[in-house]
Backbone and ligand atoms as CSV (ligand in chain L), in Angstrom:
chain,resi,resn,atom,element,x,y,z
A,1,MET,N,N,0.825,-1.201,0.000
A,1,MET,CA,C,0.000,0.000,0.000
A,1,MET,C,C,0.871,1.267,0.000
A,2,LYS,N,N,0.409,2.276,-0.770
A,2,LYS,CA,C,1.180,3.516,-0.829
A,2,LYS,C,C,0.563,4.567,0.078
A,3,ASN,N,N,1.408,5.243,0.842
A,3,ASN,CA,C,0.934,6.313,1.720
A,3,ASN,C,C,1.550,7.634,1.318
A,4,LEU,N,N,0.707,8.662,1.347
A,4,LEU,CA,C,1.209,10.028,1.100
A,4,LEU,C,C,1.340,10.702,2.448
A,5,ILE,N,N,2.529,11.211,2.717
A,5,ILE,CA,C,2.795,11.786,4.036
A,5,ILE,C,C,3.438,13.169,3.891
A,6,SER,N,N,3.032,14.069,4.783
A,6,SER,CA,C,3.638,15.395,4.785
A,6,SER,C,C,4.108,15.724,6.197
A,7,LYS,N,N,5.363,16.136,6.313
A,7,LYS,CA,C,5.900,16.452,7.641
A,7,LYS,C,C,6.750,17.713,7.609
A,8,ARG,N,N,6.784,18.414,8.732
A,8,ARG,CA,C,7.739,19.508,8.912
A,8,ARG,C,C,9.091,18.875,9.251
A,9,SER,N,N,10.155,19.614,9.009
A,9,SER,CA,C,11.498,19.070,9.303
A,9,SER,C,C,11.606,18.611,10.742
A,10,LYS,N,N,11.025,19.423,11.638
A,10,LYS,CA,C,11.183,19.112,13.058
A,10,LYS,C,C,10.484,17.806,13.452
A,11,GLU,N,N,9.611,17.293,12.569
A,11,GLU,CA,C,8.919,16.024,12.869
A,11,GLU,C,C,9.629,14.811,12.257
A,12,LEU,N,N,10.709,15.059,11.532
A,12,LEU,CA,C,11.373,13.942,10.844
A,12,LEU,C,C,12.335,13.213,11.776
A,13,SER,N,N,12.297,11.887,11.724
A,13,SER,CA,C,13.270,11.121,12.500
A,13,SER,C,C,14.597,11.105,11.736
A,14,LYS,N,N,15.662,10.721,12.456
A,14,LYS,CA,C,16.988,10.619,11.812
A,14,LYS,C,C,16.935,9.612,10.671
A,15,LYS,N,N,16.166,8.541,10.901
A,15,LYS,CA,C,16.063,7.472,9.902
A,15,LYS,C,C,15.402,8.015,8.621
A,16,MET,N,N,14.363,8.848,8.811
A,16,MET,CA,C,13.671,9.424,7.651
A,16,MET,C,C,14.587,10.366,6.879
A,17,ILE,N,N,15.340,11.172,7.623
A,17,ILE,CA,C,16.272,12.110,6.964
A,17,ILE,C,C,17.281,11.322,6.127
A,18,LYS,N,N,17.741,10.228,6.692
A,18,LYS,CA,C,18.710,9.404,5.954
A,18,LYS,C,C,18.064,8.825,4.684
A,19,SER,N,N,16.821,8.358,4.795
A,19,SER,CA,C,16.128,7.805,3.610
A,19,SER,C,C,15.968,8.873,2.534
A,20,ILE,N,N,15.650,10.102,2.960
A,20,ILE,CA,C,15.495,11.202,1.999
A,20,ILE,C,C,16.823,11.428,1.271
A,21,CYS,N,N,17.899,11.470,2.040
A,21,CYS,CA,C,19.217,11.729,1.442
A,21,CYS,C,C,19.632,10.591,0.516
A,22,ILE,N,N,19.310,9.368,0.897
A,22,ILE,CA,C,19.656,8.214,0.043
A,22,ILE,C,C,18.886,8.314,-1.278
A,23,LEU,N,N,17.592,8.647,-1.191
A,23,LEU,CA,C,16.786,8.756,-2.419
A,23,LEU,C,C,17.310,9.898,-3.310
A,24,LYS,N,N,17.587,11.051,-2.708
A,24,LYS,CA,C,18.104,12.177,-3.495
A,24,LYS,C,C,19.419,11.811,-4.170
A,25,ASN,N,N,20.221,11.039,-3.449
A,25,ASN,CA,C,21.543,10.699,-3.967
A,25,ASN,C,C,21.502,9.727,-5.155
A,26,THR,N,N,20.365,9.058,-5.367
A,26,THR,CA,C,20.270,8.163,-6.526
A,26,THR,C,C,20.243,8.989,-7.822
A,27,PHE,N,N,19.828,10.250,-7.728
A,27,PHE,CA,C,19.775,11.085,-8.941
A,27,PHE,C,C,20.830,12.189,-8.930
A,28,TRP,N,N,20.931,12.892,-7.777
A,28,TRP,CA,C,21.950,13.948,-7.641
A,28,TRP,C,C,23.091,13.334,-6.852
A,29,LYS,N,N,24.058,12.771,-7.567
A,29,LYS,CA,C,25.043,11.880,-6.930
A,29,LYS,C,C,26.211,12.638,-6.296
A,30,TYR,N,N,25.922,13.364,-5.230
A,30,TYR,CA,C,26.978,14.091,-4.515
A,30,TYR,C,C,27.571,13.260,-3.392
A,31,GLY,N,N,26.986,12.121,-3.120
A,31,GLY,CA,C,27.424,11.282,-2.000
A,31,GLY,C,C,26.518,11.492,-0.799
A,32,LEU,N,N,26.326,10.434,-0.049
A,32,LEU,CA,C,25.395,10.485,1.086
A,32,LEU,C,C,25.841,11.482,2.157
A,33,GLU,N,N,27.133,11.484,2.426
A,33,GLU,CA,C,27.699,12.396,3.437
A,33,GLU,C,C,27.358,13.851,3.088
A,34,SER,N,N,27.564,14.194,1.817
A,34,SER,CA,C,27.317,15.551,1.345
A,34,SER,C,C,25.819,15.892,1.398
A,35,GLN,N,N,24.988,14.925,1.060
A,35,GLN,CA,C,23.521,15.130,1.131
A,35,GLN,C,C,23.091,15.419,2.569
A,36,LEU,N,N,23.645,14.650,3.513
A,36,LEU,CA,C,23.283,14.835,4.933
A,36,LEU,C,C,23.745,16.205,5.433
A,37,LYS,N,N,24.931,16.583,5.017
A,37,LYS,CA,C,25.481,17.886,5.421
A,37,LYS,C,C,24.615,19.021,4.889
A,38,TRP,N,N,24.234,18.897,3.629
A,38,TRP,CA,C,23.391,19.924,2.990
A,38,TRP,C,C,22.066,20.040,3.746
A,39,PHE,N,N,21.501,18.898,4.065
A,39,PHE,CA,C,20.213,18.877,4.765
A,39,PHE,C,C,20.325,19.620,6.097
A,40,LYS,N,N,21.368,19.304,6.824
A,40,LYS,CA,C,21.563,19.912,8.146
A,40,LYS,C,C,21.766,21.426,8.028
A,41,LYS,N,N,22.472,21.826,6.985
A,41,LYS,CA,C,22.820,23.242,6.826
A,41,LYS,C,C,21.649,24.091,6.323
A,42,TYR,N,N,20.883,23.562,5.375
A,42,TYR,CA,C,19.909,24.419,4.682
A,42,TYR,C,C,18.444,24.187,5.057
A,43,ILE,N,N,18.114,23.041,5.597
A,43,ILE,CA,C,16.703,22.774,5.886
A,43,ILE,C,C,16.312,23.387,7.220
A,44,LYS,N,N,15.236,24.190,7.172
A,44,LYS,CA,C,14.780,24.864,8.385
A,44,LYS,C,C,13.648,24.073,9.052
A,45,PRO,N,N,13.444,24.283,10.354
A,45,PRO,CA,C,12.456,23.473,11.086
A,45,PRO,C,C,11.051,23.488,10.487
A,46,GLU,N,N,10.643,24.635,9.892
A,46,GLU,CA,C,9.270,24.726,9.366
A,46,GLU,C,C,9.137,24.244,7.912
A,47,ASP,N,N,10.231,23.895,7.271
A,47,ASP,CA,C,10.150,23.420,5.886
A,47,ASP,C,C,9.302,22.148,5.821
A,48,ILE,N,N,8.731,21.943,4.626
A,48,ILE,CA,C,7.751,20.846,4.472
A,48,ILE,C,C,8.326,19.736,3.588
A,49,HIS,N,N,8.116,18.506,4.041
A,49,HIS,CA,C,8.635,17.350,3.296
A,49,HIS,C,C,7.463,16.459,2.910
A,50,ASN,N,N,7.203,16.364,1.617
A,50,ASN,CA,C,6.094,15.545,1.121
A,50,ASN,C,C,6.647,14.243,0.552
A,51,MET,N,N,6.016,13.145,0.980
A,51,MET,CA,C,6.623,11.853,0.663
A,51,MET,C,C,5.600,10.811,0.226
A,52,ILE,N,N,6.048,9.898,-0.625
A,52,ILE,CA,C,5.251,8.704,-0.904
A,52,ILE,C,C,6.020,7.537,-0.295
A,53,ILE,N,N,5.320,6.785,0.545
A,53,ILE,CA,C,5.969,5.653,1.203
A,53,ILE,C,C,5.211,4.382,0.849
A,54,GLN,N,N,5.976,3.375,0.455
A,54,GLN,CA,C,5.359,2.077,0.182
A,54,GLN,C,C,6.087,1.017,0.989
A,55,ASN,N,N,5.333,0.259,1.767
A,55,ASN,CA,C,5.915,-0.787,2.630
A,55,ASN,C,C,7.154,-0.278,3.357
A,56,ASP,N,N,7.042,0.846,4.007
A,56,ASP,CA,C,8.123,1.389,4.815
A,56,ASP,C,C,9.284,1.948,3.987
A,57,ARG,N,N,9.100,2.011,2.681
A,57,ARG,CA,C,10.189,2.475,1.810
A,57,ARG,C,C,9.800,3.803,1.168
A,58,LEU,N,N,10.727,4.764,1.208
A,58,LEU,CA,C,10.482,6.073,0.604
A,58,LEU,C,C,10.660,5.970,-0.911
A,59,ILE,N,N,9.569,6.241,-1.663
A,59,ILE,CA,C,9.684,6.091,-3.127
A,59,ILE,C,C,9.396,7.406,-3.873
A,60,GLY,N,N,8.997,8.422,-3.130
A,60,GLY,CA,C,8.765,9.724,-3.772
A,60,GLY,C,C,8.983,10.832,-2.768
A,61,TYR,N,N,9.530,11.965,-3.251
A,61,TYR,CA,C,9.871,13.028,-2.298
A,61,TYR,C,C,9.888,14.406,-2.959
A,62,THR,N,N,9.349,15.370,-2.218
A,62,THR,CA,C,9.492,16.797,-2.565
A,62,THR,C,C,9.707,17.577,-1.290
A,63,CYS,N,N,10.515,18.634,-1.394
A,63,CYS,CA,C,10.698,19.525,-0.251
A,63,CYS,C,C,10.199,20.918,-0.625
A,64,LEU,N,N,9.447,21.526,0.277
A,64,LEU,CA,C,9.007,22.916,0.101
A,64,LEU,C,C,9.716,23.731,1.162
A,65,ARG,N,N,10.616,24.606,0.715
A,65,ARG,CA,C,11.463,25.340,1.668
A,65,ARG,C,C,11.080,26.807,1.763
A,66,TYR,N,N,10.925,27.277,2.973
A,66,TYR,CA,C,10.631,28.693,3.184
A,66,TYR,C,C,11.818,29.570,2.804
A,67,GLN,N,N,11.539,30.583,1.967
A,67,GLN,CA,C,12.595,31.481,1.518
A,67,GLN,C,C,12.075,32.913,1.461
A,68,LYS,N,N,13.024,33.837,1.384
A,68,LYS,CA,C,12.698,35.259,1.356
A,68,LYS,C,C,12.430,35.736,-0.093
A,69,ALA,N,N,11.488,36.675,-0.223
A,69,ALA,CA,C,11.213,37.261,-1.541
A,69,ALA,C,C,10.875,38.734,-1.387
A,70,LYS,N,N,10.968,39.454,-2.496
A,70,LYS,CA,C,10.486,40.831,-2.486
A,70,LYS,C,C,9.614,41.007,-3.729
A,71,ALA,N,N,8.341,41.267,-3.463
A,71,ALA,CA,C,7.381,41.476,-4.553
A,71,ALA,C,C,6.278,42.358,-3.994
A,72,THR,N,N,5.359,42.790,-4.850
A,72,THR,CA,C,4.329,43.685,-4.316
A,72,THR,C,C,3.431,42.983,-3.308
A,73,SER,N,N,3.135,41.697,-3.553
A,73,SER,CA,C,2.148,41.044,-2.695
A,73,SER,C,C,2.690,39.996,-1.716
A,74,PHE,N,N,3.983,39.727,-1.731
A,74,PHE,CA,C,4.497,38.750,-0.756
A,74,PHE,C,C,5.956,39.021,-0.380
A,75,ARG,N,N,6.301,38.562,0.829
A,75,ARG,CA,C,7.647,38.808,1.365
A,75,ARG,C,C,8.437,37.516,1.593
A,76,ASN,N,N,7.704,36.415,1.544
A,76,ASN,CA,C,8.395,35.126,1.572
A,76,ASN,C,C,7.644,34.165,0.651
A,77,TYR,N,N,8.238,33.040,0.389
A,77,TYR,CA,C,7.614,32.084,-0.535
A,77,TYR,C,C,8.128,30.690,-0.213
A,78,LEU,N,N,7.487,29.701,-0.856
A,78,LEU,CA,C,7.967,28.321,-0.696
A,78,LEU,C,C,8.745,27.929,-1.947
A,79,LEU,N,N,9.999,27.652,-1.749
A,79,LEU,CA,C,10.803,27.165,-2.875
A,79,LEU,C,C,10.466,25.687,-3.079
A,80,PHE,N,N,10.021,25.376,-4.266
A,80,PHE,CA,C,9.719,23.983,-4.615
A,80,PHE,C,C,11.062,23.335,-4.969
A,81,ASP,N,N,11.566,22.559,-4.026
A,81,ASP,CA,C,12.931,22.065,-4.126
A,81,ASP,C,C,12.898,20.536,-4.172
A,82,THR,N,N,13.408,19.961,-5.223
A,82,THR,CA,C,13.483,18.508,-5.334
A,82,THR,C,C,12.134,17.889,-5.692
A,83,LEU,N,N,12.128,17.155,-6.757
A,83,LEU,CA,C,10.988,16.283,-7.064
A,83,LEU,C,C,11.621,15.001,-7.553
A,84,ILE,N,N,11.377,13.944,-6.833
A,84,ILE,CA,C,11.979,12.683,-7.265
A,84,ILE,C,C,11.064,11.494,-6.966
A,85,ILE,N,N,10.997,10.613,-7.951
A,85,ILE,CA,C,10.331,9.318,-7.779
A,85,ILE,C,C,11.440,8.274,-7.939
A,86,GLU,N,N,11.476,7.337,-7.039
A,86,GLU,CA,C,12.507,6.296,-7.085
A,86,GLU,C,C,12.475,5.603,-8.461
A,87,LYS,N,N,13.655,5.322,-9.006
A,87,LYS,CA,C,13.761,4.911,-10.410
A,87,LYS,C,C,12.816,3.762,-10.809
A,88,SER,N,N,12.755,2.728,-9.976
A,88,SER,CA,C,11.947,1.571,-10.368
A,88,SER,C,C,10.445,1.852,-10.307
A,89,PHE,N,N,10.064,3.012,-9.764
A,89,PHE,CA,C,8.636,3.359,-9.681
A,89,PHE,C,C,8.233,4.440,-10.683
A,90,ARG,N,N,9.187,4.828,-11.548
A,90,ARG,CA,C,8.858,5.887,-12.518
A,90,ARG,C,C,7.952,5.376,-13.637
A,91,ASN,N,N,7.362,6.310,-14.372
A,91,ASN,CA,C,6.470,6.010,-15.502
A,91,ASN,C,C,5.225,5.231,-15.100
A,92,LYS,N,N,4.804,5.405,-13.868
A,92,LYS,CA,C,3.563,4.772,-13.397
A,92,LYS,C,C,2.581,5.855,-12.957
A,93,LYS,N,N,2.850,7.100,-13.367
A,93,LYS,CA,C,1.996,8.245,-13.027
A,93,LYS,C,C,2.003,8.586,-11.538
A,94,LEU,N,N,3.001,8.102,-10.822
A,94,LEU,CA,C,3.052,8.396,-9.380
A,94,LEU,C,C,3.315,9.868,-9.105
A,95,SER,N,N,3.948,10.544,-10.061
A,95,SER,CA,C,4.258,11.965,-9.827
A,95,SER,C,C,2.973,12.781,-9.661
A,96,TYR,N,N,1.874,12.300,-10.258
A,96,TYR,CA,C,0.602,13.033,-10.117
A,96,TYR,C,C,0.173,13.101,-8.649
A,97,ALA,N,N,0.278,11.974,-7.946
A,97,ALA,CA,C,-0.134,11.935,-6.535
A,97,ALA,C,C,0.753,12.862,-5.707
A,98,LEU,N,N,2.052,12.810,-5.966
A,98,LEU,CA,C,2.981,13.644,-5.195
A,98,LEU,C,C,2.768,15.127,-5.524
A,99,MET,N,N,2.593,15.435,-6.811
A,99,MET,CA,C,2.367,16.834,-7.193
A,99,MET,C,C,1.069,17.363,-6.579
A,100,ASN,N,N,0.042,16.537,-6.576
A,100,ASN,CA,C,-1.221,17.012,-5.989
A,100,ASN,C,C,-1.079,17.284,-4.507
A,101,LEU,N,N,-0.315,16.462,-3.820
A,101,LEU,CA,C,-0.048,16.724,-2.399
A,101,LEU,C,C,0.740,18.038,-2.257
A,102,ASN,N,N,1.731,18.222,-3.106
A,102,ASN,CA,C,2.535,19.455,-3.055
A,102,ASN,C,C,1.656,20.696,-3.232
A,103,LEU,N,N,0.769,20.637,-4.209
A,103,LEU,CA,C,-0.085,21.801,-4.494
A,103,LEU,C,C,-1.035,22.072,-3.337
A,104,LYS,N,N,-1.557,20.988,-2.759
A,104,LYS,CA,C,-2.479,21.124,-1.627
A,104,LYS,C,C,-1.777,21.816,-0.451
A,105,LYS,N,N,-0.543,21.413,-0.206
A,105,LYS,CA,C,0.212,21.992,0.927
A,105,LYS,C,C,0.559,23.462,0.672
A,106,ILE,N,N,0.915,23.780,-0.554
A,106,ILE,CA,C,1.252,25.174,-0.891
A,106,ILE,C,C,0.029,26.054,-0.633
A,107,LYS,N,N,-1.135,25.554,-1.062
A,107,LYS,CA,C,-2.370,26.332,-0.874
A,107,LYS,C,C,-2.709,26.436,0.604
A,108,LYS,N,N,-2.517,25.341,1.328
A,108,LYS,CA,C,-2.833,25.344,2.756
A,108,LYS,C,C,-1.960,26.346,3.515
A,109,GLU,N,N,-0.716,26.480,3.089
A,109,GLU,CA,C,0.193,27.443,3.736
A,109,GLU,C,C,-0.114,28.879,3.300
A,110,LYS,N,N,-0.973,28.997,2.287
A,110,LYS,CA,C,-1.314,30.308,1.692
A,110,LYS,C,C,-0.057,31.046,1.225
A,111,LYS,N,N,0.791,30.312,0.529
A,111,LYS,CA,C,2.045,30.892,0.035
A,111,LYS,C,C,2.141,30.774,-1.478
A,112,VAL,N,N,2.959,31.650,-2.025
A,112,VAL,CA,C,3.334,31.526,-3.428
A,112,VAL,C,C,4.481,30.522,-3.467
A,113,SER,N,N,4.520,29.700,-4.502
A,113,SER,CA,C,5.660,28.793,-4.632
A,113,SER,C,C,6.395,29.091,-5.939
A,114,PHE,N,N,7.711,28.944,-5.880
A,114,PHE,CA,C,8.567,29.221,-7.039
A,114,PHE,C,C,9.475,28.022,-7.253
A,115,LEU,N,N,9.717,27.695,-8.512
A,115,LEU,CA,C,10.689,26.631,-8.808
A,115,LEU,C,C,11.555,27.005,-9.990
A,116,LYS,N,N,12.741,26.408,-10.016
A,116,LYS,CA,C,13.655,26.544,-11.147
A,116,LYS,C,C,13.647,25.210,-11.882
A,117,CYS,N,N,13.686,25.253,-13.196
A,117,CYS,CA,C,13.776,23.972,-13.917
A,117,CYS,C,C,14.378,24.139,-15.305
A,118,ASN,N,N,14.718,23.002,-15.914
A,118,ASN,CA,C,15.251,23.051,-17.279
A,118,ASN,C,C,14.078,23.076,-18.275
A,119,ASP,N,N,14.393,23.271,-19.553
A,119,ASP,CA,C,13.348,23.427,-20.578
A,119,ASP,C,C,12.387,22.237,-20.624
A,120,LYS,N,N,12.959,21.030,-20.459
A,120,LYS,CA,C,12.145,19.816,-20.592
A,120,LYS,C,C,11.018,19.759,-19.564
A,121,LEU,N,N,11.313,20.283,-18.371
A,121,LEU,CA,C,10.331,20.151,-17.293
A,121,LEU,C,C,9.257,21.245,-17.262
A,122,VAL,N,N,9.429,22.278,-18.098
A,122,VAL,CA,C,8.421,23.356,-18.124
A,122,VAL,C,C,7.050,22.769,-18.469
A,123,GLU,N,N,7.052,21.881,-19.453
A,123,GLU,CA,C,5.794,21.259,-19.882
A,123,GLU,C,C,5.190,20.409,-18.755
A,124,PHE,N,N,6.072,19.682,-18.077
A,124,PHE,CA,C,5.620,18.834,-16.969
A,124,PHE,C,C,4.917,19.667,-15.898
A,125,TYR,N,N,5.571,20.745,-15.456
A,125,TYR,CA,C,4.977,21.554,-14.386
A,125,TYR,C,C,3.753,22.338,-14.875
A,126,SER,N,N,3.711,22.657,-16.155
A,126,SER,CA,C,2.544,23.372,-16.694
A,126,SER,C,C,1.268,22.550,-16.545
A,127,LYS,N,N,1.436,21.221,-16.627
A,127,LYS,CA,C,0.290,20.325,-16.427
A,127,LYS,C,C,-0.387,20.574,-15.090
A,128,PHE,N,N,0.429,21.039,-14.120
A,128,PHE,CA,C,-0.078,21.227,-12.754
A,128,PHE,C,C,-0.336,22.714,-12.447
A,129,LYS,N,N,-0.565,23.476,-13.506
A,129,LYS,CA,C,-0.945,24.887,-13.397
A,129,LYS,C,C,0.168,25.806,-12.878
A,130,TRP,N,N,1.424,25.373,-13.003
A,130,TRP,CA,C,2.525,26.295,-12.729
A,130,TRP,C,C,2.657,27.213,-13.935
A,131,ILE,N,N,3.016,28.458,-13.697
A,131,ILE,CA,C,3.121,29.430,-14.787
A,131,ILE,C,C,4.578,29.840,-14.967
A,132,LYS,N,N,5.026,29.777,-16.204
A,132,LYS,CA,C,6.406,30.168,-16.498
A,132,LYS,C,C,6.514,31.692,-16.458
A,133,LEU,N,N,7.484,32.173,-15.707
A,133,LEU,CA,C,7.673,33.621,-15.608
A,133,LEU,C,C,8.545,34.117,-16.761
A,134,LYS,N,N,8.242,35.314,-17.216
A,134,LYS,CA,C,9.099,35.919,-18.243
A,134,LYS,C,C,10.400,36.346,-17.578
A,135,LYS,N,N,11.496,36.212,-18.326
A,135,LYS,CA,C,12.822,36.547,-17.772
A,135,LYS,C,C,12.865,37.968,-17.210
A,136,LYS,N,N,12.159,38.876,-17.887
A,136,LYS,CA,C,12.208,40.283,-17.452
A,136,LYS,C,C,11.383,40.522,-16.179
A,137,ASN,N,N,10.640,39.529,-15.740
A,137,ASN,CA,C,9.765,39.718,-14.585
A,137,ASN,C,C,10.295,39.169,-13.253
A,138,PHE,N,N,11.466,38.544,-13.293
A,138,PHE,CA,C,11.968,38.025,-12.016
A,138,PHE,C,C,13.484,37.919,-12.020
A,139,LYS,N,N,13.990,37.813,-10.779
A,139,LYS,CA,C,15.439,37.647,-10.617
A,139,LYS,C,C,15.672,36.761,-9.396
A,140,ILE,N,N,16.630,35.850,-9.508
A,140,ILE,CA,C,17.087,35.161,-8.298
A,140,ILE,C,C,18.262,36.009,-7.817
A,141,VAL,N,N,18.064,36.707,-6.728
A,141,VAL,CA,C,19.016,37.740,-6.311
A,141,VAL,C,C,20.421,37.167,-6.110
A,142,ASN,N,N,20.485,35.982,-5.518
A,142,ASN,CA,C,21.798,35.398,-5.230
A,142,ASN,C,C,22.075,34.156,-6.083
A,143,GLY,N,N,21.554,34.141,-7.297
A,143,GLY,CA,C,21.806,32.990,-8.176
A,143,GLY,C,C,21.206,33.207,-9.551
A,144,HIS,N,N,20.995,32.112,-10.276
A,144,HIS,CA,C,20.399,32.219,-11.613
A,144,HIS,C,C,19.670,30.933,-11.946
A,145,CYS,N,N,18.939,30.937,-13.047
A,145,CYS,CA,C,18.269,29.704,-13.470
A,145,CYS,C,C,17.889,29.793,-14.933
A,146,LYS,N,N,17.584,28.628,-15.501
A,146,LYS,CA,C,17.155,28.554,-16.911
A,146,LYS,C,C,15.706,29.051,-17.019
A,147,ASN,N,N,14.827,28.411,-16.244
A,147,ASN,CA,C,13.422,28.812,-16.243
A,147,ASN,C,C,12.923,28.960,-14.818
A,148,GLY,N,N,12.079,29.958,-14.595
A,148,GLY,CA,C,11.447,30.141,-13.294
A,148,GLY,C,C,9.949,29.990,-13.457
A,149,MET,N,N,9.341,29.207,-12.559
A,149,MET,CA,C,7.887,29.010,-12.644
A,149,MET,C,C,7.249,29.297,-11.289
A,150,ILE,N,N,5.996,29.710,-11.341
A,150,ILE,CA,C,5.335,30.146,-10.121
A,150,ILE,C,C,3.967,29.483,-9.993
A,151,TYR,N,N,3.561,29.271,-8.731
A,151,TYR,CA,C,2.260,28.653,-8.469
A,151,TYR,C,C,1.568,29.388,-7.334
A,152,ASN,N,N,0.257,29.457,-7.460
A,152,ASN,CA,C,-0.601,30.043,-6.416
A,152,ASN,C,C,-0.512,31.564,-6.337
A,153,LEU,N,N,-0.324,32.178,-7.480
A,153,LEU,CA,C,-0.380,33.650,-7.523
A,153,LEU,C,C,-1.039,34.064,-8.827
A,154,LYS,N,N,-2.040,34.914,-8.699
A,154,LYS,CA,C,-2.649,35.463,-9.923
A,154,LYS,C,C,-1.753,36.618,-10.367
A,155,ILE,N,N,-1.136,36.472,-11.529
A,155,ILE,CA,C,-0.287,37.555,-12.014
A,155,ILE,C,C,-1.194,38.624,-12.624
A,156,LYS,N,N,-1.142,39.792,-11.988
A,156,LYS,CA,C,-2.124,40.834,-12.353
A,156,LYS,C,C,-1.722,41.572,-13.625
A,157,ASN,N,N,-0.465,41.827,-13.769
A,157,ASN,CA,C,-0.016,42.509,-14.993
A,157,ASN,C,C,1.423,42.108,-15.294
A,158,ASN,N,N,1.870,42.520,-16.456
A,158,ASN,CA,C,3.210,42.144,-16.911
A,158,ASN,C,C,4.317,42.939,-16.237
A,159,LEU,N,N,3.906,43.926,-15.424
A,159,LEU,CA,C,4.890,44.835,-14.854
A,159,LEU,C,C,5.398,44.374,-13.497
A,160,GLU,N,N,4.677,43.431,-12.900
A,160,GLU,CA,C,5.075,42.989,-11.565
A,160,GLU,C,C,6.457,42.314,-11.637
A,161,PHE,N,N,7.304,42.662,-10.660
A,161,PHE,CA,C,8.654,42.099,-10.663
A,161,PHE,C,C,8.906,41.348,-9.357
A,162,PHE,N,N,9.476,40.155,-9.490
A,162,PHE,CA,C,9.704,39.319,-8.311
A,162,PHE,C,C,11.203,39.150,-8.058
A,163,ASN,N,N,11.595,39.391,-6.814
A,163,ASN,CA,C,12.965,39.082,-6.391
A,163,ASN,C,C,12.906,37.858,-5.484
A,164,PHE,N,N,13.644,36.830,-5.834
A,164,PHE,CA,C,13.672,35.630,-5.001
A,164,PHE,C,C,15.087,35.420,-4.460
A,165,TRP,N,N,15.170,35.080,-3.197
A,165,TRP,CA,C,16.445,34.657,-2.620
A,165,TRP,C,C,16.392,33.150,-2.420
A,166,ILE,N,N,17.499,32.479,-2.637
A,166,ILE,CA,C,17.561,31.029,-2.382
A,166,ILE,C,C,18.771,30.746,-1.508
A,167,TYR,N,N,18.512,30.323,-0.282
A,167,TYR,CA,C,19.610,29.976,0.641
A,167,TYR,C,C,19.573,28.514,0.997
L,1,COA,C1,C,10.348,13.880,-12.991
L,1,COA,C2,C,9.803,12.631,-12.284
L,1,COA,C3,C,9.462,12.944,-10.848
L,1,COA,C4,C,8.513,12.215,-13.014
L,1,COA,O1,O,7.970,11.065,-12.418
L,1,COA,P1,P,7.572,9.796,-13.282
L,1,COA,O2,O,7.100,8.722,-12.381
L,1,COA,O3,O,8.701,9.449,-14.161
L,1,COA,O4,O,6.410,10.377,-14.200
L,1,COA,P2,P,4.886,9.923,-14.298
L,1,COA,O5,O,4.784,8.493,-14.696
L,1,COA,O6,O,4.187,10.292,-13.039
L,1,COA,O7,O,4.415,10.833,-15.522
L,1,COA,C5,C,3.706,12.016,-15.398
L,1,COA,C6,C,3.728,12.782,-16.699
L,1,COA,O8,O,4.900,13.573,-16.783
L,1,COA,C7,C,5.671,13.272,-17.936
L,1,COA,N1,N,7.096,13.300,-17.558
L,1,COA,C8,C,7.726,12.437,-16.751
L,1,COA,N2,N,9.026,12.793,-16.608
L,1,COA,C9,C,9.197,13.905,-17.359
L,1,COA,C10,C,10.313,14.735,-17.629
L,1,COA,N3,N,11.539,14.497,-17.104
L,1,COA,N4,N,10.131,15.783,-18.442
L,1,COA,C11,C,8.921,16.050,-18.988
L,1,COA,N5,N,7.828,15.295,-18.770
L,1,COA,C12,C,7.973,14.229,-17.970
L,1,COA,C13,C,5.198,11.901,-18.353
L,1,COA,O9,O,5.386,11.711,-19.738
L,1,COA,C14,C,3.730,11.937,-17.972
L,1,COA,O10,O,2.994,12.664,-18.917
L,1,COA,P3,P,1.517,12.186,-19.401
L,1,COA,O11,O,0.731,11.921,-18.153
L,1,COA,O12,O,1.009,13.352,-20.187
L,1,COA,O13,O,1.760,10.968,-20.182
L,1,COA,C15,C,10.799,11.426,-12.363
L,1,COA,O14,O,11.101,11.147,-13.684
L,1,COA,C16,C,12.093,11.658,-11.587
L,1,COA,O15,O,12.154,11.425,-10.390
L,1,COA,N6,N,13.165,12.092,-12.279
L,1,COA,C17,C,14.446,12.295,-11.688
L,1,COA,C18,C,14.541,13.573,-10.877
L,1,COA,C19,C,14.124,14.796,-11.664
L,1,COA,O16,O,14.498,15.008,-12.798
L,1,COA,N7,N,13.323,15.652,-10.997
L,1,COA,C20,C,12.791,16.865,-11.570
L,1,COA,C21,C,13.682,18.020,-11.435
L,1,COA,S1,S,13.863,18.580,-9.798
């Protein structure tokens, strides 16, 4: 049986954190040690971890991280960080369940969410009502990206400018 679970960082056990890092490391191969270090350094207590668990095994994961922003209507946002389905479970439409949980949580927090992605994934996220931002309408103040997409904000006009920080 598959379970969809959402937890704040402060509710995660050490074992769960390790499972998250192991799963992330299957795709972003920085090494388990480095994944654990990154988690400890950058994940804040209120950040949200959405997971698909099957028979005690983590097979899907997304992290929503609280970050600072400067825009007319918001001062912080949820960075949509990491989307992964364990390799042997891909192409079974499982990402739909995880994405729907992610969207539900973003709305429940009443936050705008922002993500960075490559060209291939723009179409994927568009399926879930994410909107691609025009390059002239946003900046990652302390970084850069190929494409920026936003969720849970009605863009009122083309003049609105978003500053996002990613730490
Ligand atoms: C991206 C990922 C989560 C998708 O999960 P999945 O189980 O392979 O995909 P699903 O079976 O749920 O397919 C959902 C839909 O998305 C499409 N899709 C899947 N992966 C895609 C990709 N990399 N790019 C574009 N579309 C993709 C599928 O074709 C399918 O479309 P359809 O329903 O119109 O046929 C998975 O491939 C993965 O974990 N990849 C490695 C990590 C990664 O690249 N993460 C995203 C960047 S952070």
